[in-house]
N, C-alpha and C positions, 0 to 999 in steps of 0.2 A: 051253204047256212042262208036263213033268211028270218028275217022279225025281228021282233024285240026281246033283248036281253035283260032283264032285271037284276039278277046276279049271277055268279059261274063258278064252277066246281072245277077243281083242278081233276087235269084229265091227263093219261099216262097211257105209255106203249105207239103201235107205228101203225099211220094211217097209209094208206097206199093210193094215190089218185089226185086228181085234184081238186083243188077247196078255193071256191068263189063264194065270199063275204058280200051278199048283194042288199040284204036290209041294214038297217043303221041298230047302234046302240048294240052289236054284237061280240063277246068278249071268247077269246080262245086263251086259257091258263095255263101253262103245263105243270107238272106237280113238281114240288120243290122249290127249295130256299128260291132260286133265281129259276126253276125251271131246267129242262134239258131233259124231261122225261118224259117228252112226246114227242114222236119224229113225224112227220109230213114229206112221205116222196112221191113228190108231185109239184106242181105251179099252184100258186096262190095269187090271186085275184081279189082284190078288195075296192068294190065302188060303191059301198055304202058309207053314210054319213056316223063318225063318231064309235069307229069300232076298235078292238083293241087286241093285239096278240103279245103275249108276253113268255117266255121261256120256254119256245118251241126250237126244233132244228128240222129247218127246211131242207129238203133235198130236190131244190129246184130251183125257180124263177119267182119274184115277187115283185106284182105290179099294182101301183098303189093309184088311183084313180079318184078317191073316194076323199072327202075330208075329214079333218079332223082326226083322221087312223093316228093310234100310238103302236109302236112297235120298241117292243124292251128285252132285254136278255135275251136275244133269239138271233142263230146262227143260220146265217141263207147261204148255200152251197153256189146259187145260180147269180144269176145280174138282178139286181134289185132296181126297179124305177120307181119313184114317187112323183108324181104332177099333182095331186091333189093337194090343197090350202091347208095351213094350219096346223100341219103334222107335227109331232114330238117323237124322235128317233132317239133312245137313252138305250148303253152299252151293248149295241150290237156288233154282231161277226157278218161283214159283208163280204162274202170269200169272191164272189164273182164280181163285183165291183156295184158302185151305187152312183146314180143319177137322179138329183134332185132337181124340180123344177118347179114345182107347187111355191108358191108365196105363204110367206110366214112358216116355214117349217123350222122346226128347233132340232137340231141336232148334238149331241154331249155324249164324249166317252164312247164312240163307236171307233172300230176298227174296219181296214180293207185290206190287212196283208196277212189274210190268213193260210 
């Protein structure tokens, strides 16, 4: 996924394959009040700046090297590594573990015991 996203529409269903957020200002919003209606079967890599993922089920690993990434209401079955700075992690389930190395990352209401 590359380019600039100026608005986001809710999506649902199953996406099979790895997903790379290489651009900036890209958003993936799962349909539903807190999402959960979109599943990604594969690894997710976020290298661009100011990208958002909300309400997804990710059956794979998540790697965030981009800055100011937001991840909320998302369940990750694999390992999650955040090395980018200024990120926000809100109400997620990190079932394969969470490693945060980026400066200024805010983490609230996340679980790692799922």
